[in-house]
N, C-alpha and C positions, 0 to 999 in steps of 0.2 A: 421599562425593562431594557430596551435597547440602549438608552442613555446610561443606565447603570453598568451594563456589560462593557460599553465603550470606555466608561471611566476606569473600571477595573483593569481593562486592557492597557490603558495609558499608564496606570500606576505600576503595573508589572513591567512594562517597557522601561519606565524610569528606573526602577530598581535594578533591572538587568544592566542598563547602561552604567549605573553607579558602580556596580561590581566590576563591569568591564573596564572602566577607566580609572579604578582605584589601583595605585601601585601595589605590587606584590608585597605581602608581609605587613601591610598597614594594620589590618585587623588584629593580627597576632601581636604586633608591637603595642597596639592600644590596650590589648588584654593584659600584656605583661606590665605595662605602666600602671594599669588600674590595680593589679595585684600588689605592686610595690607601694602604691599609695595606701592601700588597706593595711599592709604590714607596717608601714611607717606610723600610721595612726595607732595601731595596736601597741607598738613599742613605746610610743609617747606616753601611754597611760601606765606603763610598767615602771614602778619606782624601785630603785636599788637602795634598800635600807642600809647597806654597808658602804655606800659610796664615800662616806667620810673617811674610811680607812685609806683612801688614795692619798690623803694628806698625812703621810707617815708620822710626822712629829706634831701633828695638830692636837689640840686639847681633847677633842672627841675621840680621836684614835688612841691617845695615851690613856684616856679613861677606860676605853674598851680593853686595853692591854692589862691594866691593873685589875679589872674585874675578872678577866680570864686567869691571871696569875693567882688571885685569891681563890677562885673556884678550884684550880688545879692543885694548889697547896693543900686545901682542905681534903681533897680526894686522896692525895698522897699520904697525908697524916692519918687518914682513916685506915690505912693499910698496916697490918701488924708488923710488916717487915721494914716499915719506914725508919724506926730508930736505929736499927742495925745498919741499914744502908747509909744513913746520914753519918753515923759514926765512922764507917769505912771511908767515906769521902773526906771527912774532917781529918782522919788520921793520915790519909794520903797527902792532903794539903800541908799538914804539919811536918810530915817527912820532907816534902819538897822544900819547905821554908827552912828547915833545919840544915839541909844540905848546903844551901847558899852558894857562895862564890867558890868554895873549895871543890865541890863536885863539878861545877861548870868548867874547871880547869883540867878535868880529866879527859876531855874530848867527848866523843859520842858515847852516851850511856843511857840506860833506862832505869827509872825508879818505880817500884811497884810493891806495895804492901810490906814496906820495911826492908826490901831487898834492893841492892844496887846491881844492875846487869851491865856488863861491858864486854867488848871484844878486845882482847889483849894481843898485840902483835910484837914479836921479837925475832931474832935471827933464826931460832930454831922452829919458829911457827910463823912463817911469812904470811900465811892465809889467816892466821889468828885463832885464838881459843875464846869461844863464848863461855863466859863464867859469871859467877855472882858471889856476893858477900853481903852479910847483914850491914845495914846502914850504920848502926852504932859502931861496928868495928872499923868501917871506913872513916867515919868522922874522927875516931880516935887514932887514926893512921896506923892501925894494926889489923888490916883486913884479913879474914880467913876465907880465901877464895875457894869456891867449889867449881871445878871444871865441868862444864856441861856438854859442849861440843868442840872437839878438836877438829877444826875444818881441814887441816892438812892430813890427818888420819882418815877423815871421810873421803877426801880426794883420792888417797892411795887405795882405799877399799873399793871405791867405785870406778877408779880409773878415769876420773873427770877432774876438771878444775872449777870448783865452786868457790864463790866469794860470798861471805856473809853480808846480807843486805839489810836485814831488819827482823823485828819480831812483833807479834801482837799477842799480848798476855791476857789470859782469861781473867775475868773479875775475881775469881777465887784464888788466883795465882798458882793453880796446880798444873795447868798445861798452857802451852802457847803455840802459835803458828810461827814457824821459822821461814823467813824468805831468803832463798839462795839465788845468786846470780851466776849463770854459767858462762865461764870464759870472758866475762865482761862484755858479752854480746848483746845484752838487753833481754835475753831469754831468762825468765825467772821461774822458780818452782816454790811452792808453799808446802811445808810438811808439818804434821802435828807432832809436837814434842812434849814428853812428860817431864816436868821439871822436878818432881819428887823422885822419880826412878832414874832420871838423867839419861833418857834414851828416847829414840823415836818410837812413836806408838805403832805397834804391829797392826796392820790393816787400818791405820788411822787415816785422817784426812790428808789427801795429796792432790795438788792441783799444778 
């Protein structure tokens, strides 16, 4: 029994000395390293089934794209609205193609659902008039312009200096968002405009 007690005492002393002479943080560092090793082994067994997409133009990636296009097209064609939307897009492309070089020579303009939109500037309207005409009349060089926004009149009414900066027309062509630039300062405002009524929408979108 005395020998056993003596042996245990020596073992305890050895352990205490080991802790005493071990640099601080050694055990914590070893624990972190052990954790990292476990995580690395876990990650090694995880297989990324889409890793082939990293090769963007590779055969497997292109096959996946074709499969997704086929699936998406089938879903779109299953929607009752698809024929109507497709015809709208085809008509817009046809209009743009028909306009050709003649329209490109008019400067900045917008083409949407058979209408040509532009900002006309002259001596009486230095800030410009936002207007539109049917594409057919423009192509036959007999445009019947509809004045939409007289920017000079708007400036006089609001006692500001707005510049017409752009538009975003709704898909149905009934309304649009008009972008105005204040004093060429970089400060812009967006306002909702009714293209059929030819006026800004009361309590409409303003940013």
